[in-house]
C-alpha positions in Angstrom: 11.9 16.5 26.0 14.6 13.9 26.8 15.1 12.0 30.0 18.3 10.4 31.1 17.8 6.9 32.6 20.1 4.1 33.5 19.2 0.8 31.9 20.9 -2.7 32.1 21.1 -4.9 29.0 22.6 -8.3 28.5 25.9 -8.2 26.6 24.3 -9.9 23.6 21.4 -7.5 23.5 23.6 -4.4 23.7 26.0 -5.6 21.0 23.1 -6.4 18.6 21.6 -2.9 19.4 25.0 -1.3 18.7 25.3 -3.2 15.4 21.8 -2.2 14.2 22.3 1.4 15.3 25.6 1.6 13.3 24.0 -0.1 10.3 21.2 2.5 10.3 23.5 5.4 11.0 22.0 6.2 14.4 23.4 6.7 17.8 22.7 3.9 20.2 20.5 6.1 22.2 18.4 7.1 19.2 18.1 3.5 18.1 17.0 2.3 21.5 14.5 5.2 21.7 13.1 4.2 18.3 13.0 0.5 19.2 11.2 1.3 22.5 8.7 3.6 20.7 8.0 0.9 18.0 7.4 -1.7 20.8 5.0 0.6 22.6 3.1 1.3 19.4 2.8 -2.4 18.7 1.4 -3.0 22.1 -1.2 -0.2 21.6 -2.2 -1.5 18.2 -2.3 -5.1 19.4 -4.6 -4.0 22.2 -6.8 -2.1 19.8 -7.0 -5.1 17.5 -7.9 -7.4 20.3 -10.7 -5.0 21.5 -12.0 -4.8 17.9 -12.0 -8.6 17.7 -13.8 -8.9 21.0 -16.4 -6.4 19.8 -17.0 -8.6 16.8 -16.2 -5.8 14.3 -15.0 -6.9 10.9 -12.9 -3.8 9.9 -11.3 -5.6 7.0 -14.6 -6.4 5.4 -15.7 -2.8 5.9 -12.5 -1.5 4.3 -12.9 -3.8 1.3 -16.5 -2.7 0.9 -15.4 1.0 1.0 -12.8 0.3 -1.6 -15.4 -1.4 -3.9 -17.8 1.5 -3.4 -15.0 4.0 -4.3 -14.3 2.0 -7.4 -17.9 2.1 -8.4 -18.1 5.8 -8.0 -14.9 6.3 -10.0 -16.4 4.1 -12.7 -19.5 6.3 -12.9 -17.6 9.6 -12.7 -14.5 8.8 -14.7 -15.4 5.8 -16.8 -13.3 3.4 -14.8 -11.2 2.9 -11.6 -9.1 5.9 -10.8 -5.5 5.1 -11.3 -2.5 6.5 -9.4 -0.3 8.7 -11.6 
């Protein structure tokens, strides 16, 4: 679904947006939509990261431990780390 809205931008902002949209082969509307979606997702992910940090969870360490465990299983099953083809 698409909603039509009226927005106001500074001259500098709209010219930069037009330039980026043209460079990426997109309409201005499509480029602004993608930029707004990207900003919204960044806000969601930043909020999630902050909540994880406040909870004292160390997701990076857990991910590294999972990777090491996966490599150990591959070593046992396949004689070494599984390689991407």
